N, C-alpha and C positions, 0 to 999 in steps of 0.2 A: 572585528573579524566577522565573517559570514556565519550564518546559521542556516540550517536546511531542514525541511520537512518537520516531522514530529520528534526530532531527536532530543528535544528538551533544552533547557536554558544553558546547560554546561557543555553543549556540543559545539564548540568553536572549531572552525575548519582552518587549520594553519597551513596545510599543504595541499597541492592538487591531488595527491594520492589519497589523503584523508577525505577530501571532498568527494572524490570518485567512489571510495568505499562506502561512504554514507549514502550517497545517491543510489548506488547499486543496491544496498540494503533496502532503502525506502521504496525502490521499484519492485524488487523481487519478492518482498514479504507479502504485499497484497496480491500480487499475481499468483503466488504459491497458494495462498488461502482461497482465492477465487477458483483456481483449478481443483483444489481438494473438495471444496463445497460442491462444485459442479459434478465431480465424479460421484460423490455421495448421493446427490439428488438423482443422478442417472442410474446408479447401480443398486440402490437400496429401496426396493419396492415395499418394504415393511415399515417405512417411516409413518408416524402418525401425522395428522394435519398440523398439530402443534410443533412437531419436530421439523416438518417441512417449512413452516412459517418462520421458525427460529433460524433455520439455515438461510432462507431467503433474506431475512433481516441482516444476517452476518454478511451475506453476499453484497448487499447494498452498502453496508459500512465499509467494506474493503474496497469497493468500487469508488466510493467517495474519497477514501484515503489516497488511492492511486491518482484520482483526478486532481486532488490538492497538490500532490507531489509534482505531477506533470505541469500544473499551472505555475507552480513556483519555479520550476526549471525553465519553462518557456519565458516567463517574465524575466528571469536572470539573463537568459540568452538574448532577449530583445534589448536589454540595457547595455549590452556589450558594444 
């Protein structure tokens, strides 16, 4: 059976509904994190340089996670 994203080795996808739910989660989670981080960076002027750096690092991690998920999805669609 197929596996998707970072779901782990036990996340087999037996039905289209399960596949869609997992894909939805794998897309929404990093998008939500990216938005939250951006809002913090925009609204909190009291952040230290170290805090800003940590948030920017987290932003890059979530962007990479989203890029991997999209790459996996596009590869799967191209094989159809």
